[in-house]
C-alpha positions as CSV (number, residue, x, y, z in Angstrom):
1,M,-7.3,8.0,-17.2
2,K,-8.3,11.9,-16.4
3,L,-8.9,13.0,-13.0
4,P,-11.7,15.0,-13.4
5,N,-12.7,18.7,-11.3
6,G,-13.9,17.6,-7.7
7,V,-12.9,14.0,-8.0
8,T,-11.1,14.3,-4.0
9,G,-13.9,16.0,-2.8
10,F,-12.1,19.7,-2.9
11,Y,-13.0,22.9,-4.1
12,N,-12.3,26.3,-4.1
13,A,-15.6,27.9,-5.5
14,K,-19.2,27.3,-5.4
15,H,-18.7,27.7,-9.6
16,N,-16.1,25.0,-9.1
17,K,-18.2,22.5,-7.0
18,P,-18.1,18.9,-8.1
19,P,-21.1,16.8,-8.9
20,K,-22.7,14.6,-6.1
21,I,-23.6,10.6,-6.7
22,D,-27.3,9.8,-5.7
23,E,-26.8,8.2,-2.5
24,K,-30.4,6.4,-2.2
25,Q,-29.8,4.9,-6.0
26,F,-26.3,3.7,-4.8
27,K,-27.8,2.1,-2.0
28,Q,-31.1,0.4,-4.0
29,I,-28.6,-0.9,-6.7
30,C,-26.1,-2.5,-4.2
31,F,-28.8,-3.7,-2.3
32,N,-30.5,-6.0,-5.1
33,L,-27.1,-7.1,-7.2
34,I,-26.0,-8.2,-3.8
35,S,-29.4,-10.0,-2.7
36,N,-30.1,-11.0,-5.9
37,N,-26.9,-12.6,-6.4
38,G,-27.0,-14.9,-3.1
39,G,-25.3,-12.3,-1.1
40,E,-25.6,-10.3,2.0
41,V,-25.1,-6.5,2.8
42,L,-23.3,-6.5,6.1
43,D,-22.8,-2.5,6.5
44,F,-23.1,0.7,4.3
45,K,-20.9,3.4,5.2
46,E,-21.7,6.9,4.1
47,S,-18.7,9.4,3.1
48,Q,-18.0,11.3,5.9
49,V,-15.7,14.1,6.2
50,A,-12.6,12.7,5.8
51,T,-13.6,9.7,3.2
52,K,-14.7,10.8,0.0
53,F,-16.4,7.7,-1.1
54,F,-19.3,5.0,0.1
55,D,-18.3,2.0,1.5
56,V,-20.3,-0.8,1.1
57,E,-19.6,-4.2,3.1
58,A,-20.9,-6.9,1.5
59,K,-20.8,-11.1,1.5
60,V,-21.3,-12.5,-2.0
61,F,-19.9,-14.9,-4.3
62,N,-18.6,-16.6,-1.0
63,K,-16.1,-13.8,-0.6
64,H,-15.4,-10.7,1.7
65,L,-15.6,-7.5,0.1
66,H,-16.2,-4.0,0.1
67,I,-17.7,-2.1,-2.9
68,L,-16.4,1.9,-3.3
69,L,-18.4,4.6,-5.0
70,N,-16.9,8.2,-5.3
71,V,-19.3,10.5,-4.1
72,H,-19.2,12.9,-6.8
73,Y,-18.4,10.9,-9.9
74,P,-19.7,7.1,-11.0
75,F,-16.4,5.8,-10.2
76,M,-16.2,2.4,-8.3
77,A,-13.5,0.1,-7.4
78,F,-14.2,-3.3,-5.2
79,A,-11.5,-4.0,-2.3
80,L,-10.4,-6.9,0.1
81,D,-9.5,-4.1,3.3
82,V,-10.5,-0.7,3.5
83,E,-8.3,1.1,6.6
84,Y,-8.2,4.6,7.1
85,G,-5.4,5.7,4.3
86,K,-4.8,2.2,3.4
87,I,-7.2,0.4,0.4
88,T,-6.1,-3.2,-0.8
89,F,-8.2,-2.9,-4.0
90,I,-8.8,-5.9,-6.0
91,N,-10.9,-6.9,-9.3
92,E,-14.4,-8.7,-8.8
93,P,-15.3,-10.2,-13.1
94,E,-18.5,-10.6,-11.4
95,L,-19.5,-7.8,-9.7
96,F,-17.9,-5.4,-12.7
97,K,-20.6,-7.3,-15.2
98,H,-23.5,-6.6,-12.8
99,F,-22.5,-3.0,-11.9
100,N,-20.6,-1.8,-15.3
101,S,-24.2,-0.6,-16.7
102,F,-24.3,1.9,-13.7
103,Y,-21.0,2.8,-12.9
104,N,-17.6,3.5,-14.6
105,V,-15.5,0.0,-12.2
106,L,-12.2,0.8,-12.3
107,E,-9.6,-2.3,-12.3
108,T,-6.8,-2.9,-10.4
109,K,-4.7,-1.7,-13.2
110,E,-6.3,1.8,-13.3
111,L,-6.5,2.1,-9.8
112,N,-2.7,1.0,-8.4
113,A,-1.6,3.8,-11.2
114,P,1.9,5.4,-10.0
115,V,0.6,9.0,-9.1
116,I,3.4,11.4,-11.3
117,L,4.7,14.3,-9.0
118,R,7.1,16.4,-10.3
119,L,8.3,18.9,-6.9
120,G,9.2,22.2,-7.9
121,S,10.9,24.6,-5.2
122,K,7.2,26.6,-5.0
123,N,4.8,24.2,-6.6
124,T,4.4,20.4,-6.6
125,V,2.6,19.6,-10.3
126,L,0.7,16.5,-11.0
127,Q,1.9,15.0,-14.1
128,N,-1.4,12.5,-14.5
129,D,-3.5,13.4,-16.9
130,N,-6.5,15.6,-14.9
131,E,-8.4,19.0,-14.3
132,L,-8.0,18.8,-10.7
133,N,-8.6,22.1,-9.2
134,S,-6.1,24.3,-7.4
135,D,-7.4,23.0,-3.8
136,E,-6.9,19.3,-4.8
137,L,-3.4,20.0,-6.0
138,E,-2.6,21.1,-2.9
139,Q,-4.1,18.6,-1.0
140,I,-2.7,15.8,-3.4
141,A,1.0,17.7,-2.8
142,Y,0.1,17.7,1.1
143,W,-0.7,14.0,1.5
144,K,1.5,12.9,-1.8
145,P,-0.9,9.7,-2.4
146,L,1.4,6.9,-4.6
147,R,-1.5,5.4,-6.2
148,I,-4.7,6.9,-8.7
149,G,-7.0,5.3,-6.2
150,E,-5.4,7.0,-3.2
151,I,-7.0,10.5,-5.0
152,I,-9.9,9.0,-5.9
153,F,-10.8,7.2,-3.3
154,N,-9.4,9.4,-0.5
155,C,-9.4,10.1,3.4
156,W,-8.1,13.5,3.4
157,D,-9.4,16.3,6.2
């Protein structure tokens, strides 16, 4: 998977500003899809300063889970637990079918893929396929995420 410029929420100039996901549309899609499948939205957390994703906590298909969406790109994931700096990603085939027409739903194989860093004397270089800007690469060097999902759904401030 190629990580696009701004996916982390960090950028260095106005011309590098990443796109924004329509929060209102995302809320509407979540509430409709969850309720139409006999579920309930328990909480909707907007992106905060440190989090670069929306977090919808829901109960659906007799499961308690989180639906995550990056605030800049239509990258979605499902998780059992979402704690500061620690997300337990899961595959949820039923929800995948419903959300995949709206967003790029990532599977655990992609999310848990290792971050490959080359540590140099001056710079840490991300070896994974990416278009990230220098501010993002600095954040990655500082936070040292282990999985791709930690870059897309980060809690960095």
